[in-house]
ROSE-4610 file (N, C-alpha, C; in Angstrom, 1 decimal, always signed):
// ROSE-4610
residu = [X/X/X/X/X/X/X/X/X/X/X/X/X/X/X/X/X/X/X/X/X/X/X/X/X/X/X/X/X/X/X/X/X/X/X/X/X/X/X/X/X/X/X/X/X/X/X/X/X/X/X/X/X/X/X/X/X/X/X/X/X/X/X/X/X/X/X/X/X/X/X/X/X/X/X/X/X/X/X/X/X/X/X/X/X/X/X/X/X/X/X/X/X/X/X/X/X/X/X/X/X/X/X/X/X/X/X/X/X/X/X/X/X/X/X/X/X/X/X/X/X/X/X/X/X/X/X/X/X/X/X/X/X/X/X/X/X/X/X/X/X/X/X/X/X/X/X/X/X/X/X/X/X/X/X/X/X/X/X/X/X/X/X/X/X/X/X/X/X/X/X/X/X/X/X/X/X/X/X/X/X/X/X/X/X/X/X/X/X/X/X/X/X/X/X/X/X/X/X/X/X/X/X/X/X/X/X/X/X/X/X/X/X/X/X/X/X/X/X/X/X/X/X/X/X/X/X/X/X/X/X/X/X/X/X/X/X/X/X/X/X/X/X/X/X/X/X/X/X/X/X/X/X/X/X/X/X/X/X/X/X/X/X/X/X/X/X/X/X/X/X/X/X/X/X/X/X/X/X/X/X/X/X/X/X/X/X/X/X/X/X/X/X/X/X/X/X/X/X/X/X/X/X/X/X/X/X/X/X/X/X/X/X/X/X/X/X/X/X/X/X/X/X/X/X/X/X/X/X/X/X/X/X/X/X/X/X/X/X/X/X/X/X/X/X/X/X/X/X/X/X/X/X/X/X/X/X/X/X/X/X/X/X/X/X/X/X/X/X/X/X/X/X/X/X/X/X/X/X/X/X/X/X/X/X/X/X/X/X/X/X/X/X/X/X/X/X/X/X/X/X/X/X/X/X/X/X/X/X/X/X/X/X/X/X/X/X/X/X/X/X/X/X/X/X/X/X/X/X/X/X/X/X/X/X/X/X/X/X/X/X/X/X/X/X/X/X/X/X/X/X/X/X/X/X/X/X/X/X/X/X/X/X/X/X/X/X/X/X/X/X/X/X/X/X/X/X/X/X/X/X/X/X/X/X/X/X/X/X/X/X/X/X/X/X/X/X/X/X/X/X/X/X/X/X/X/X/X/X/X/X/X/X/X/X/X/X/X/X/X/X/X/X/X/X/X/X/X/X/X/X/X/X/X/X/X/X/X/X/X/X/X/X/X/X/X/X/X/X/X/X/X/X/X/X/X/X/X/X/X/X/X/X/X/X/X/X/X/X/X/X/X/X/X/X/X/X/X/X/X/X/X/X/X/X/X/X/X/X/X/X/X/X/X/X/X/X/X/X/X/X/X/X/X/X/X/X/X/X/X/X/X/X/X/X/X/X/X/X/X/X/X/X/X/X/X/X/X/X/X/X/X/X/X/X/X/X/X/X/X/X/X/X/X/X/X/X/X/X/X/X/X/X/X/X/X/X/X/X/X/X/X/X/X/X/X/X/X/X/X/X/X/X/X/X/X/X/X/X/X/X/X/X/X/X/X/X/X/X/X/X/X/X/X/X/X]
num = [1/1/1/2/2/2/3/3/3/4/4/4/5/5/5/6/6/6/7/7/7/8/8/8/9/9/9/10/10/10/11/11/11/12/12/12/13/13/13/14/14/14/15/15/15/16/16/16/17/17/17/18/18/18/19/19/19/20/20/20/21/21/21/22/22/22/23/23/23/24/24/24/25/25/25/26/26/26/27/27/27/28/28/28/29/29/29/30/30/30/31/31/31/32/32/32/33/33/33/34/34/34/35/35/35/36/36/36/37/37/37/38/38/38/39/39/39/40/40/40/41/41/41/42/42/42/43/43/43/44/44/44/45/45/45/46/46/46/47/47/47/48/48/48/49/49/49/50/50/50/51/51/51/52/52/52/53/53/53/54/54/54/55/55/55/56/56/56/57/57/57/58/58/58/59/59/59/60/60/60/61/61/61/62/62/62/63/63/63/64/64/64/65/65/65/66/66/66/67/67/67/68/68/68/69/69/69/70/70/70/71/71/71/72/72/72/73/73/73/74/74/74/75/75/75/76/76/76/77/77/77/78/78/78/79/79/79/80/80/80/81/81/81/82/82/82/83/83/83/84/84/84/85/85/85/86/86/86/87/87/87/88/88/88/89/89/89/90/90/90/91/91/91/92/92/92/93/93/93/94/94/94/95/95/95/96/96/96/97/97/97/98/98/98/99/99/99/100/100/100/101/101/101/102/102/102/103/103/103/104/104/104/105/105/105/106/106/106/107/107/107/108/108/108/109/109/109/110/110/110/111/111/111/112/112/112/113/113/113/114/114/114/115/115/115/116/116/116/117/117/117/118/118/118/119/119/119/120/120/120/121/121/121/122/122/122/123/123/123/124/124/124/125/125/125/126/126/126/127/127/127/128/128/128/129/129/129/130/130/130/131/131/131/132/132/132/133/133/133/134/134/134/135/135/135/136/136/136/137/137/137/138/138/138/139/139/139/140/140/140/141/141/141/142/142/142/143/143/143/144/144/144/145/145/145/146/146/146/147/147/147/148/148/148/149/149/149/150/150/150/151/151/151/152/152/152/153/153/153/154/154/154/155/155/155/156/156/156/157/157/157/158/158/158/159/159/159/160/160/160/161/161/161/162/162/162/163/163/163/164/164/164/165/165/165/166/166/166/167/167/167/168/168/168/169/169/169/170/170/170/171/171/171/172/172/172/173/173/173/174/174/174/175/175/175/176/176/176/177/177/177/178/178/178/179/179/179/180/180/180/181/181/181/182/182/182/183/183/183/184/184/184/185/185/185/186/186/186/187/187/187/188/188/188/189/189/189/190/190/190/191/191/191/192/192/192/193/193/193/194/194/194/195/195/195/196/196/196/197/197/197/198/198/198/199/199/199/200/200/200/201/201/201/202/202/202/203/203/203/204/204/204/205/205/205/206/206/206/207/207/207/208/208/208/209/209/209/210/210/210/211/211/211/212/212/212/213/213/213/214/214/214/215/215/215/216/216/216/217/217/217/218/218/218/219/219/219/220/220/220/221/221/221/222/222/222/223/223/223/224/224/224/225/225/225/226/226/226/227/227/227/228/228/228/229/229/229/230/230/230/231/231/231/232/232/232]
x = [-22.8/-21.6/-21.8/-23.0/-23.4/-23.3/-23.4/-23.5/-21.8/-20.9/-19.6/-18.8/-19.4/-19.1/-19.3/-20.6/-21.2/-20.2/-20.0/-19.1/-17.7/-17.3/-15.9/-15.8/-16.8/-16.8/-17.0/-17.7/-17.8/-16.6/-15.8/-14.6/-13.4/-13.4/-12.6/-13.0/-14.1/-14.8/-14.4/-14.8/-14.6/-13.0/-12.5/-10.8/-10.4/-10.7/-10.3/-11.0/-12.1/-12.7/-12.3/-12.2/-11.8/-10.4/-9.2/-8.1/-7.9/-8.6/-8.4/-9.1/-10.2/-10.8/-10.0/-9.3/-8.4/-6.9/-6.7/-5.4/-4.5/-4.8/-3.5/-3.1/-3.8/-3.1/-2.0/-1.9/-0.7/+0.1/-0.5/+0.1/+1.6/+1.4/+2.7/+3.9/+3.5/+4.6/+5.1/+4.3/+4.6/+5.6/+4.9/+5.8/+7.0/+7.1/+8.5/+9.5/+9.0/+9.9/+10.4/+9.8/+10.0/+11.3/+10.8/+11.8/+12.9/+12.8/+14.1/+14.8/+14.2/+14.8/+15.1/+13.7/+14.0/+13.5/+14.2/+14.0/+12.5/+12.0/+10.7/+10.8/+11.7/+11.8/+11.6/+12.4/+12.3/+11.0/+10.4/+9.0/+8.0/+7.9/+7.1/+7.1/+8.5/+8.7/+8.1/+8.4/+8.0/+6.4/+5.9/+4.3/+3.8/+4.5/+4.0/+3.9/+5.1/+5.3/+4.3/+4.0/+3.1/+1.7/+1.3/+0.1/-0.2/+0.7/+0.7/+0.4/+1.3/+0.7/-0.7/-1.0/-2.2/-3.6/-3.6/-4.7/-4.3/-3.1/-3.0/-3.5/-3.3/-3.6/-5.1/-5.9/-7.3/-7.8/-7.2/-7.5/-7.2/-6.1/-6.1/-7.0/-7.4/-8.3/-9.6/-10.0/-11.3/-11.5/-10.3/-10.4/-10.5/-9.5/-9.7/-11.0/-11.7/-12.8/-14.0/-13.9/-14.9/-14.8/-13.4/-13.1/-13.7/-13.6/-13.9/-15.2/-16.1/-17.4/-18.0/-16.6/-17.1/-18.0/-18.9/-20.1/-19.5/-20.0/-19.8/-19.7/-20.9/-20.7/-19.3/-18.9/-17.6/-16.5/-16.5/-15.4/-15.1/-16.4/-16.6/-15.8/-16.2/-16.0/-14.4/-13.7/-12.3/-11.7/-12.1/-11.7/-11.6/-12.7/-13.0/-12.3/-11.7/-10.7/-9.5/-9.1/-7.8/-7.6/-8.8/-8.6/-8.3/-9.0/-8.6/-7.2/-6.7/-5.4/-4.4/-4.7/-3.6/-3.6/-4.9/-5.0/-4.1/-4.1/-3.2/-1.6/-1.4/+0.0/+0.4/-0.3/+0.0/+0.1/-0.6/-0.4/+0.9/+1.1/+2.2/+3.4/+3.6/+4.6/+4.9/+3.7/+3.7/+4.2/+3.7/+4.4/+5.9/+6.3/+7.8/+8.5/+8.0/+8.7/+8.7/+7.8/+7.5/+8.7/+8.7/+10.1/+11.6/+11.5/+12.7/+13.1/+11.8/+11.9/+12.3/+11.8/+12.1/+13.7/+14.0/+15.6/+16.3/+16.1/+16.8/+16.7/+15.6/+15.1/+16.5/+16.5/+17.4/+18.7/+18.9/+20.6/+20.8/+19.9/+20.4/+20.6/+20.1/+20.3/+21.9/+22.5/+24.1/+24.8/+23.9/+25.1/+25.0/+26.1/+26.0/+26.5/+25.7/+26.0/+26.4/+27.5/+28.1/+28.2/+28.3/+28.5/+29.7/+29.3/+30.4/+31.7/+31.8/+33.0/+33.8/+33.2/+34.0/+34.6/+34.0/+34.6/+35.7/+36.8/+37.7/+37.5/+38.5/+38.2/+38.0/+38.6/+38.3/+37.0/+36.5/+34.8/+33.9/+34.5/+33.4/+33.3/+34.5/+34.5/+33.6/+33.4/+32.9/+31.3/+30.9/+29.4/+29.0/+29.9/+29.5/+29.4/+29.8/+29.6/+28.3/+28.0/+26.5/+26.3/+25.2/+24.7/+24.4/+24.3/+24.0/+22.6/+21.5/+20.3/+20.4/+21.0/+21.1/+21.9/+22.9/+23.6/+22.6/+21.9/+21.1/+19.7/+19.3/+18.2/+18.6/+20.0/+20.2/+19.9/+19.6/+19.1/+17.5/+17.1/+15.7/+14.6/+14.9/+13.9/+12.6/+12.4/+11.2/+10.5/+11.0/+10.0/+9.4/+10.3/+9.8/+8.5/+8.8/+7.7/+6.4/+6.4/+5.5/+4.6/+5.5/+5.0/+4.3/+4.7/+4.2/+2.6/+2.7/+1.6/+0.5/+1.0/+0.1/-0.4/+0.2/-0.2/-1.4/-1.2/-2.4/-3.6/-3.3/-4.3/-5.4/-6.8/-7.7/-8.3/-8.9/-9.6/-11.3/-11.9/-13.1/-14.2/-13.9/-15.1/-14.7/-13.9/-13.3/-13.8/-14.0/-14.8/-16.1/-17.0/-18.3/-18.5/-17.8/-17.6/-17.2/-16.5/-16.1/-17.1/-18.0/-19.2/-20.0/-20.4/-21.2/-20.6/-19.2/-18.8/-18.4/-18.1/-18.0/-19.2/-20.4/-22.0/-22.0/-21.5/-22.0/-20.7/-19.9/-18.9/-18.1/-17.7/-16.6/-15.6/-14.6/-13.1/-12.2/-12.9/-12.4/-12.9/-14.2/-15.0/-14.2/-14.1/-13.4/-11.8/-11.2/-9.8/-9.9/-10.9/-11.1/-11.5/-12.2/-12.7/-11.7/-10.8/-9.7/-8.4/-8.2/-7.2/-7.7/-8.7/-9.2/-9.4/-9.8/-10.0/-8.4/-7.3/-6.0/-5.4/-5.7/-5.1/-5.6/-6.8/-7.3/-7.0/-6.8/-6.4/-4.7/-4.0/-2.4/-2.2/-3.1/-2.7/-3.2/-4.2/-4.7/-3.6/-2.9/-2.1/-0.8/-0.4/+0.7/+0.6/-0.5/-0.8/-0.9/-1.5/-1.5/-0.3/+0.5/+1.9/+2.9/+2.7/+3.6/+3.2/+1.9/+1.5/+2.0/+1.8/+2.3/+3.8/+4.6/+6.0/+6.5/+6.1/+6.4/+5.9/+4.8/+4.3/+5.1/+5.5/+6.5/+7.7/+8.4/+9.7/+9.8/+8.6/+8.5/+8.6/+8.3/+8.2/+9.5/+10.1/+11.5/+11.2/+11.9/+12.0/+13.4/+14.2/+15.6/+15.8/+15.0/+15.2/+14.1/+13.4/+12.7/+13.0/+14.0/+14.2/+14.5/+14.9/+14.8/+13.7/+12.5/+11.3/+10.6/+11.0/+10.5/+10.1/+10.9/+10.8/+9.7/+9.6/+8.7/+7.3/+7.3/+6.1/+5.5/+6.5/+5.9/+5.5/+6.2/+5.7/+4.3/+4.1/+2.6/+1.6/+2.0/+1.2/+0.6/+1.5/+1.4/+0.3/+0.7/+0.2/-1.6/-1.7/-2.9/-3.8/-3.1/-3.7/-4.2/-3.3/-4.0/-5.1/-4.9/-6.1/-7.5/-7.2/-8.5/-9.0/-8.3/-8.7/-9.4/-8.7/-9.5/-10.6/-10.5/-11.7/-12.5/-12.1/-13.1/-13.5/-12.9/-13.4/-13.0/-11.9/-11.2/-10.9]
y = [+13.7/+13.3/+11.9/+11.5/+10.5/+9.2/+9.5/+8.6/+8.2/+9.2/+9.1/+8.4/+8.5/+7.6/+6.2/+5.9/+4.5/+3.8/+4.8/+4.3/+4.0/+4.9/+4.6/+3.2/+2.7/+1.5/+0.4/+0.6/-0.4/-0.6/+0.6/+0.5/-0.4/-0.2/-0.9/-2.5/-2.5/-4.1/-4.7/-4.1/-5.0/-4.8/-3.9/-4.3/-5.3/-5.7/-6.6/-8.0/-8.2/-9.4/-9.9/-8.9/-9.1/-9.6/-9.0/-9.6/-10.9/-11.2/-12.6/-13.5/-13.3/-14.3/-14.7/-14.0/-14.0/-14.4/-15.8/-16.6/-15.9/-15.4/-15.0/-13.6/-12.9/-11.7/-12.0/-13.2/-13.5/-14.8/-15.8/-17.0/-16.9/-16.4/-16.0/-15.6/-14.7/-14.2/-15.0/-15.8/-16.5/-17.7/-18.6/-19.5/-19.3/-17.8/-17.6/-17.1/-16.4/-16.3/-17.2/-18.5/-19.7/-20.2/-20.5/-21.0/-20.3/-19.0/-18.1/-17.7/-18.0/-17.7/-16.2/-15.5/-14.2/-13.7/-12.7/-12.2/-11.8/-11.7/-11.1/-9.6/-8.9/-7.6/-7.4/-8.1/-8.0/-8.5/-9.6/-10.1/-9.0/-8.4/-7.4/-6.2/-5.8/-5.0/-5.2/-6.2/-6.7/-6.8/-7.3/-7.4/-5.8/-5.0/-3.7/-2.8/-3.1/-2.2/-2.9/-4.4/-5.1/-4.6/-4.3/-4.1/-2.8/-1.6/-0.3/-0.3/-1.1/-1.4/-1.9/-2.9/-3.5/-2.3/-1.6/-0.9/+0.6/+1.0/+2.4/+2.1/+0.7/+0.9/+1.0/+0.3/+0.5/+1.7/+2.6/+3.8/+4.7/+4.6/+5.4/+5.2/+3.9/+3.5/+4.2/+4.0/+4.6/+6.0/+6.7/+8.3/+8.6/+7.9/+8.5/+8.3/+7.1/+6.6/+7.3/+7.8/+8.8/+10.1/+10.8/+12.2/+12.1/+11.0/+10.8/+10.4/+10.3/+10.0/+8.5/+7.6/+6.3/+5.8/+4.7/+4.1/+3.0/+2.9/+2.0/+0.8/+0.3/-1.1/-1.3/-0.5/-0.4/-0.7/+0.2/+0.1/-1.2/-1.7/-3.1/-4.1/-4.0/-5.1/-5.1/-3.6/-3.5/-4.1/-4.0/-4.7/-6.1/-6.8/-8.0/-8.7/-8.0/-8.2/-8.4/-7.3/-7.1/-8.6/-8.8/-9.9/-11.2/-11.5/-12.7/-12.7/-11.4/-11.5/-11.6/-11.3/-11.5/-12.9/-13.5/-15.0/-15.6/-15.5/-16.0/-15.8/-14.6/-14.0/-15.1/-15.3/-16.0/-17.5/-18.0/-19.4/-19.5/-18.4/-18.5/-18.4/-17.5/-17.5/-18.9/-19.3/-20.6/-21.5/-21.8/-22.8/-22.6/-21.4/-21.2/-21.4/-21.1/-21.3/-23.0/-23.6/-25.0/-25.8/-25.2/-25.8/-25.5/-24.2/-23.8/-24.6/-24.9/-26.0/-27.4/-27.9/-29.2/-29.1/-28.0/-28.2/-27.8/-27.2/-27.1/-28.5/-29.2/-30.5/-31.6/-31.6/-32.4/-32.1/-30.9/-30.4/-30.8/-30.8/-31.1/-32.7/-33.3/-35.0/-35.2/-34.6/-34.5/-34.3/-33.8/-33.3/-34.2/-34.9/-35.4/-35.1/-34.9/-34.3/-35.1/-35.0/-35.6/-34.9/-35.5/-34.7/-33.8/-32.7/-31.7/-32.2/-33.1/-33.3/-34.3/-34.7/-35.6/-34.9/-33.5/-32.5/-31.8/-31.7/-31.0/-29.6/-29.1/-27.6/-26.6/-26.7/-25.6/-25.5/-26.9/-26.9/-26.7/-26.9/-26.5/-24.9/-24.1/-22.7/-22.2/-23.0/-22.3/-22.5/-23.1/-23.3/-22.0/-21.3/-19.8/-18.8/-19.3/-18.3/-18.2/-16.8/-17.0/-18.0/-18.7/-19.7/-19.3/-20.0/-19.9/-19.2/-19.6/-19.1/-17.7/-17.2/-15.9/-15.2/-15.6/-14.9/-14.4/-15.5/-15.1/-14.5/-14.4/-13.7/-12.0/-11.7/-10.3/-9.7/-10.3/-9.6/-9.1/-9.8/-9.2/-9.3/-10.3/-10.5/-11.0/-11.9/-12.6/-11.4/-10.5/-9.5/-8.6/-8.2/-7.4/-8.1/-9.4/-10.0/-10.0/-10.2/-10.2/-8.7/-7.6/-6.4/-6.1/-6.6/-6.3/-7.0/-8.2/-9.2/-8.2/-7.7/-7.4/-5.9/-5.0/-3.9/-4.3/-5.4/-5.5/-6.4/-6.9/-7.2/-6.1/-6.2/-5.4/-5.6/-4.5/-4.4/-4.3/-5.0/-5.0/-4.2/-4.2/-3.6/-2.1/-1.6/-0.4/+0.5/+0.5/+1.3/+1.7/+0.7/+1.1/+1.8/+1.8/+2.5/+4.1/+4.2/+5.8/+6.5/+5.7/+6.2/+7.4/+6.9/+7.8/+9.3/+9.1/+10.3/+11.4/+10.5/+11.3/+11.8/+11.0/+11.7/+13.0/+12.9/+13.9/+15.3/+14.9/+16.0/+16.1/+15.1/+15.4/+14.5/+15.4/+15.0/+14.1/+15.0/+14.7/+13.1/+13.2/+11.9/+10.7/+10.8/+9.7/+9.4/+10.5/+10.0/+9.5/+9.8/+9.1/+7.7/+7.4/+6.1/+5.2/+5.9/+5.3/+4.7/+5.9/+5.7/+4.5/+4.5/+3.5/+2.4/+2.2/+0.8/+0.3/+1.1/+0.8/+0.4/+1.2/+0.7/-0.7/-0.7/-2.0/-3.3/-3.0/-4.0/-4.3/-3.3/-3.5/-4.0/-3.5/-4.0/-5.4/-5.9/-7.3/-8.0/-7.8/-8.5/-8.7/-7.6/-7.6/-8.6/-8.4/-9.4/-10.7/-11.3/-12.3/-13.0/-12.2/-12.5/-12.9/-11.9/-12.0/-13.0/-13.2/-14.6/-15.9/-15.8/-17.1/-17.3/-16.2/-16.2/-16.8/-16.2/-16.9/-18.2/-18.5/-19.5/-20.9/-20.6/-21.6/-21.5/-20.4/-20.3/-21.5/-21.8/-22.6/-24.1/-24.5/-25.9/-26.0/-27.3/-27.5/-28.3/-27.8/-28.1/-28.8/-29.0/-29.5/-30.4/-31.5/-32.8/-32.5/-31.5/-31.2/-29.9/-29.4/-28.2/-28.3/-29.3/-29.6/-29.4/-29.8/-29.5/-27.9/-27.2/-25.8/-25.2/-24.8/-24.3/-24.8/-26.3/-26.8/-26.6/-26.9/-26.6/-25.2/-24.2/-22.7/-22.5/-22.8/-22.9/-23.5/-24.8/-25.3/-24.5/-23.9/-23.2/-21.9/-21.3/-19.9/-20.4/-21.6/-21.8/-22.0/-23.0/-23.2/-21.8/-20.7/-19.5/-18.7/-18.9/-18.3/-19.0/-20.3/-21.3/-20.9/-20.9/-20.3/-19.1/-18.1/-16.8/-16.9/-17.6/-17.7/-18.6/-19.9/-20.9/-21.0/-20.4/-20.4/-19.1/-18.0/-16.7/-16.2/-16.7/-16.4/-14.7]
z = [+6.5/+7.3/+8.0/+8.1/+8.9/+7.6/+6.4/+5.4/+5.0/+5.2/+5.1/+6.2/+7.2/+8.5/+8.3/+7.8/+7.5/+6.4/+5.3/+4.3/+4.8/+5.5/+6.0/+6.8/+7.8/+8.4/+7.3/+6.4/+5.6/+4.7/+4.3/+3.8/+4.5/+5.9/+6.6/+6.8/+7.1/+7.0/+5.6/+4.5/+3.2/+3.1/+3.5/+3.2/+4.0/+5.0/+5.9/+5.5/+5.0/+4.5/+3.1/+2.3/+0.9/+0.9/+1.8/+2.1/+2.6/+3.7/+4.6/+3.8/+3.0/+2.4/+1.0/+0.4/-0.7/-0.5/-0.2/+0.0/-0.7/-2.1/-3.0/-2.3/-1.3/-0.7/+0.1/+0.8/+1.8/+1.4/+0.9/+0.6/-0.2/-1.4/-2.2/-1.3/-0.4/+0.4/+1.6/+2.2/+3.3/+2.7/+1.5/+1.0/+0.3/-0.1/-0.7/+0.3/+1.5/+2.4/+3.0/+3.1/+3.8/+2.7/+1.4/+0.4/+0.0/+0.4/+0.0/+1.1/+2.6/+3.5/+3.8/+3.6/+3.9/+5.2/+5.8/+7.1/+7.4/+8.6/+9.0/+8.6/+8.6/+8.0/+6.6/+5.9/+4.3/+3.9/+4.5/+4.4/+4.4/+5.5/+5.7/+4.5/+4.5/+3.5/+2.2/+1.3/+0.1/+0.3/+1.3/+1.5/+1.3/+2.1/+2.2/+0.8/+0.3/-1.0/-2.1/-2.1/-2.9/-2.7/-1.4/-0.9/-1.4/-1.5/-1.7/-3.4/-4.3/-5.6/-5.9/-5.0/-5.1/-5.0/-4.0/-3.6/-4.3/-4.6/-5.4/-6.9/-7.3/-8.9/-8.9/-8.1/-8.2/-7.6/-6.6/-6.3/-7.6/-8.3/-9.5/-10.6/-10.8/-11.8/-11.5/-10.2/-9.7/-9.8/-9.6/-9.6/-11.0/-12.0/-13.3/-13.8/-13.7/-14.3/-13.9/-12.6/-12.1/-12.9/-12.9/-13.6/-14.9/-15.7/-17.0/-17.1/-16.2/-16.2/-16.9/-16.6/-17.1/-16.3/-16.5/-15.7/-14.8/-13.7/-12.8/-13.4/-14.2/-14.9/-15.7/-16.3/-16.9/-16.2/-15.2/-14.3/-13.7/-13.2/-12.5/-13.6/-14.9/-16.0/-16.2/-16.0/-16.1/-15.2/-13.7/-12.7/-12.9/-13.1/-13.3/-14.2/-15.4/-16.3/-15.5/-14.8/-14.3/-13.3/-12.8/-11.7/-12.4/-13.5/-14.4/-14.9/-15.3/-15.5/-14.7/-13.4/-12.2/-11.8/-12.1/-11.7/-12.8/-14.0/-15.0/-14.7/-14.3/-14.1/-12.8/-11.7/-10.7/-11.2/-11.9/-12.4/-13.4/-14.0/-15.1/-13.8/-12.8/-12.1/-11.3/-11.0/-10.1/-10.9/-12.3/-13.1/-13.2/-13.4/-13.5/-12.4/-11.0/-9.9/-9.5/-9.9/-9.7/-10.8/-12.0/-12.5/-12.3/-11.6/-10.6/-9.6/-8.8/-7.8/-8.0/-9.4/-9.7/-9.9/-10.6/-10.9/-9.6/-8.8/-7.2/-6.6/-6.8/-6.1/-6.9/-8.1/-8.9/-8.4/-8.3/-8.2/-6.6/-5.9/-4.3/-4.4/-5.3/-5.3/-5.3/-6.0/-6.1/-5.1/-4.0/-2.8/-1.7/-1.3/-0.2/+0.9/+1.9/+3.3/+4.3/+4.8/+6.0/+7.2/+8.2/+9.6/+9.6/+10.2/+10.1/+10.6/+11.4/+12.3/+11.3/+10.2/+9.2/+8.0/+8.0/+7.0/+7.3/+6.2/+6.5/+7.1/+7.6/+8.2/+7.1/+5.9/+5.0/+4.4/+4.4/+3.9/+4.8/+6.2/+7.4/+7.4/+7.1/+7.1/+5.9/+4.7/+3.7/+4.2/+5.0/+5.3/+6.0/+6.5/+6.9/+6.2/+4.7/+3.8/+3.2/+2.5/+1.9/+1.1/+1.1/+0.3/-1.1/-2.0/-3.6/-3.4/-2.4/-2.5/-2.0/-1.0/-0.5/-1.6/-2.2/-3.2/-4.5/-5.2/-6.4/-5.7/-4.7/-4.3/-4.0/-4.1/-4.1/-5.3/-6.3/-7.6/-7.2/-6.4/-6.0/-7.2/-8.0/-9.0/-8.7/-7.5/-7.2/-6.6/-5.8/-5.1/-6.1/-7.3/-8.2/-9.0/-9.4/-9.9/-9.0/-7.7/-7.1/-6.9/-6.8/-6.8/-8.2/-9.3/-10.4/-10.6/-10.1/-10.2/-9.2/-8.2/-7.3/-7.9/-8.5/-9.2/-10.2/-10.9/-11.8/-11.0/-9.8/-9.0/-8.6/-8.7/-8.6/-7.2/-6.8/-5.5/-6.1/-6.1/-7.1/-6.2/-4.5/-3.8/-3.7/-3.9/-3.7/-4.5/-5.8/-6.8/-6.5/-6.2/-6.0/-4.7/-3.7/-2.4/-2.8/-3.7/-4.4/-4.8/-5.4/-6.3/-5.5/-4.1/-3.4/-3.3/-2.6/-2.2/-3.7/-4.6/-6.0/-6.4/-6.3/-6.5/-5.7/-4.5/-3.6/-4.1/-4.8/-5.3/-4.0/-3.1/-2.2/-2.2/-2.5/-2.9/-1.7/-0.5/+0.8/+1.3/+0.9/+1.2/+0.3/-1.1/-1.7/-1.3/-0.9/-0.3/+1.1/+2.0/+3.3/+3.0/+2.2/+1.9/+1.3/+0.5/-0.1/+0.8/+1.6/+2.7/+3.6/+4.4/+5.1/+4.6/+3.3/+2.8/+2.5/+2.1/+1.8/+3.3/+4.1/+5.7/+6.1/+5.7/+6.4/+5.4/+4.2/+3.2/+3.4/+3.5/+3.6/+5.0/+6.0/+7.4/+7.5/+7.1/+7.1/+6.4/+5.1/+4.6/+5.4/+6.2/+6.8/+8.1/+8.6/+9.8/+9.3/+8.3/+7.8/+7.5/+6.7/+6.2/+7.5/+8.6/+9.6/+10.5/+10.5/+11.5/+10.7/+9.3/+8.6/+8.5/+8.6/+8.4/+9.8/+11.0/+12.3/+12.5/+12.2/+12.0/+11.5/+10.2/+9.4/+10.1/+10.9/+11.2/+12.6/+13.1/+14.1/+13.9/+12.5/+11.9/+11.3/+11.7/+11.3/+9.8/+8.8/+7.6/+6.9/+8.1/+7.6/+6.6/+7.0/+6.2/+4.7/+4.6/+3.4/+2.7/+3.1/+2.3/+1.0/+0.3/-1.1/-1.8/-1.1/-1.5/-1.5/-0.6/-0.3/-1.6/-2.5/-3.7/-4.5/-4.7/-5.5/-4.9/-3.6/-2.8/-3.0/-2.9/-2.9/-4.2/-5.4/-6.7/-6.9/-6.3/-6.4/-5.8/-4.2/-3.8/-4.5/-5.1/-6.1/-7.1/-7.8/-8.9/-8.6/-7.3/-6.8/-6.4/-5.8/-5.6/-7.0/-8.2/-9.4/-10.0/-9.7/-10.2/-9.5/-8.2/-7.4/-7.8/-8.3/-8.6/-10.2/-11.0/-12.4/-12.4/-11.6/-11.9/-10.6/-9.6/-8.5/-7.8/-8.3/-7.8/-6.7/-6.2/-5.0/-4.9]
C-alpha cells in the first residue's frame, strides 16, 4: 500500500512535469484558438478531448503490452517511435497551416478597410454577419486534426509506472496510477491552455490579424521540430 501511495504521488508529479515541459501539449491550442477566434469554452473542450486521446492511447498500449507480456524495453521503444511520429505530424500540420496562413495574408491584401461611417449602410450591416473564418471553421477540421495528432502522441513516462503494480498483479493499482497520471496531465494541459488563451485575449492584434494564421502555423511547426530534433 505504501508503494502504491508513492507511485501515485510520482504519477501526479510526472504528469504535471512532462506536460508543462512539453510546449507541444498546449501551444498548438493557444495559437489556433487565437487565429481561429475560438471561445474559451470551445478551446477548453478541444483541449480536453485531445488530452483524453493523448493519455488514453498510452494507457491502452501499456495495458495491452503488459497483458501480452511484452518487455518494458520494447514498449518504451514503441512509445519513442510514436513520439517521433507525432513530431513529424506536427511539422506537417504546421507547414500546411503556414501555407494556409500565407494564402490568408495574400488574400487580405486585396481588402481595403475604410472607416465604418464612410461605408454604405448595407455593407455596415454585413459586418455583423458570420465571417468567412467562422463559417469555414464550422467544418471542425482543425480540431479533429489536433485530436488525431494527440492520439498518436505518447506519454513515455506512464508505461514504466504501470509495470510495478502489474508485477504485483494489482489491476486496481494499475488503474489508480493511470487515472492519477491522466488527471494530472489533462489538468495541466487545460490550465496552461486556459492561461494562454486568456493572456492572448488581453493583447490587441487588430493591426496584425492578417498574420495570425501564419504565426500559428510557424509555432506549430517549431513545436514539431522541437520534438523530433530537440527531444521536447
